[in-house]
C-alpha positions in Angstrom: -165.3 111.1 -46.3 -166.9 108.8 -43.7 -166.6 110.5 -40.3 -167.8 109.0 -37.0 -168.7 110.6 -33.7 -168.6 108.4 -30.6 -169.6 109.7 -27.2 -170.2 108.2 -23.7 -171.3 110.3 -20.8 -168.8 109.3 -18.1 -165.2 108.1 -17.8 -166.6 104.8 -16.4 -168.4 104.0 -19.6 -166.7 102.2 -22.4 -167.1 103.4 -26.0 -165.9 100.0 -27.4 -169.3 99.0 -28.8 -169.6 102.3 -30.7 -166.0 102.0 -31.9 -166.8 98.5 -33.2 -169.8 99.9 -35.1 -167.7 102.7 -36.7 -165.2 100.1 -37.8 -167.9 97.9 -39.3 -169.3 100.9 -41.2 -165.9 101.7 -42.7 -165.6 105.1 -41.0 -162.3 106.7 -41.9 -162.0 109.3 -39.1 -163.5 109.1 -35.6 -164.0 111.8 -33.0 -164.5 110.3 -29.5 -165.1 111.8 -26.1 -166.3 111.0 -22.6 -168.6 113.9 -21.8 -172.3 114.6 -21.1 -174.5 115.4 -24.1 -176.5 118.0 -22.1 -175.0 120.7 -24.4 -172.7 121.2 -27.3 -169.7 122.5 -25.3 -167.6 119.4 -26.1 -164.1 119.8 -27.7 -164.3 116.7 -30.0 -167.8 117.6 -31.0 -166.8 121.1 -32.0 -163.6 119.8 -33.8 -165.7 117.3 -35.7 -168.2 120.0 -36.8 -165.4 122.2 -38.1 -163.8 119.3 -39.9 -166.8 118.1 -41.8 -167.1 119.3 -45.5 -169.7 119.1 -48.2 -170.2 115.6 -49.3 -169.0 114.0 -46.1 -171.2 111.6 -44.2 -171.3 111.6 -40.4 -172.0 108.3 -38.7 -173.4 108.1 -35.2 -174.7 105.2 -33.1 -177.9 107.1 -32.2 -179.2 110.7 -32.0 -178.5 110.6 -28.2 -174.8 110.5 -29.0 -175.0 113.9 -30.8 -177.1 115.5 -28.1 -179.5 114.9 -25.2 -181.2 118.3 -26.0 -183.8 118.3 -28.8 -182.9 121.9 -29.6 -179.2 121.2 -29.8 -179.9 118.1 -31.9 -182.0 120.0 -34.4 -179.4 122.9 -34.6 -176.7 120.3 -35.2 -178.7 118.6 -37.9 -179.6 121.9 -39.5 -175.9 122.9 -39.5 -175.0 119.6 -41.2 -177.7 119.9 -43.8 -176.7 123.5 -44.6 -173.1 122.4 -45.2 -174.1 119.5 -47.4 -173.1 116.8 -44.9 -175.1 113.6 -44.8 -176.1 112.0 -41.5 -176.5 108.3 -40.7 -177.8 107.1 -37.4 -177.6 103.4 -36.9 -180.1 103.0 -34.1 -182.8 105.1 -35.6 -182.0 103.7 -39.1 -181.9 107.2 -40.5 -179.8 107.9 -43.5 -180.2 111.4 -45.0 -178.6 110.3 -48.2 -181.9 108.7 -49.1 -185.3 110.4 -49.8 -186.9 108.3 -47.0 -184.2 109.4 -44.6 -184.6 113.1 -45.4 -188.4 112.7 -45.0 -188.0 111.0 -41.6 -185.7 113.8 -40.5 -188.4 116.3 -41.5 -190.9 114.3 -39.4 -188.5 114.2 -36.4 -187.9 118.0 -36.8 -191.6 118.7 -36.9 -192.3 116.6 -33.8 -189.4 118.3 -32.0 -190.7 121.7 -32.9 -194.2 120.8 -31.7 -192.7 119.6 -28.4 -190.8 122.8 -28.0 -193.9 124.9 -28.7 -195.9 122.8 -26.2 -193.2 123.3 -23.6 -193.3 127.1 -24.1 -197.1 127.1 -23.8 -196.9 125.1 -20.6 -194.3 127.5 -19.3 -196.5 130.5 -20.1 -199.5 128.9 -18.4 -197.4 128.1 -15.3 -196.1 131.7 -15.1 -199.7 133.0 -15.4 -200.9 130.7 -12.6 -197.9 131.7 -10.4 -198.6 135.4 -11.1 -202.3 135.0 -10.1 -201.2 133.3 -6.9 -198.7 136.1 -6.2 -195.7 133.7 -6.4 -194.1 135.2 -9.6 -193.2 138.8 -9.8 -191.0 138.6 -12.9 -187.5 140.0 -13.2 -186.6 142.9 -11.0 -186.2 146.1 -13.1 -182.7 147.5 -13.4 -182.5 150.6 -11.3 -181.7 153.8 -13.2 -179.3 155.9 -11.2 -177.8 159.4 -11.6 -174.7 157.6 -13.0 -176.8 156.4 -16.0 -177.9 160.0 -16.7 -174.3 161.3 -16.6 -173.1 158.4 -18.9 -176.1 158.8 -21.3 -175.6 162.6 -21.6 -171.9 162.1 -22.3 -172.8 159.5 -25.1 -175.6 161.8 -26.5 -173.2 164.7 -26.8 -170.5 162.7 -28.5 -168.1 162.7 -25.6 -168.3 158.9 -25.1 -168.5 156.0 -27.5 -171.6 153.9 -27.4 -169.9 150.7 -26.4 -168.1 152.5 -23.5 -171.4 154.1 -22.4 -173.2 150.7 -22.4 -170.3 149.0 -20.5 -170.1 151.8 -17.9 -173.8 151.8 -17.4 -173.8 148.1 -16.5 -176.8 147.6 -18.8 -177.4 145.6 -21.9 -177.6 147.6 -25.2 -181.4 147.1 -25.4 -181.8 148.3 -21.7 -179.6 151.3 -22.3 -181.5 152.4 -25.4 -184.9 151.7 -23.7 -183.9 154.0 -20.8 -182.6 156.6 -23.2 -185.9 156.6 -25.0 -187.8 156.6 -21.8 -186.0 159.7 -20.5 -185.8 161.5 -23.9 -182.0 161.1 -24.4 -180.9 160.8 -28.0 -177.6 161.0 -29.9 -176.9 164.6 -30.9 -176.4 165.0 -34.7 -173.6 167.5 -34.8 
């Protein structure tokens, strides 16, 4: 099935040009919304993803209609590929039903991954500089209180379920276990 996704960022914008494109491409079902592409928290986007089946082709005006975030775009394309859904982007002239289209998608994905790694490297360098200048102290450690020890002991003796102990300690699971290990608290095997 030919499925189209149309998105404009604001209610002031008109999706007519994209709708006309979908009509000219013979798209059978269109999902349309007026929301920002900053993330994938969009009702029509989610509905469209759940509707698409193996062998379907998703038509978009451009990659920016799917997402404004490189990571979200790559995740979406990966999801489509895993499910056997083809992607056709009119502006970028990318059609994953062809070998050339699949190759170009690989190139785009590689460039995006490189950009992501460069961003992380710049972030690490910035943090190191900020630390050296005393401007960055990192995240404040979670204070371990007497309450933690009471809860952890109850968990270790089997008086409390793990999920309850984690919830009552107001810690993540990994922080809970890290503190248990640090203070020698382990689950009793009785």
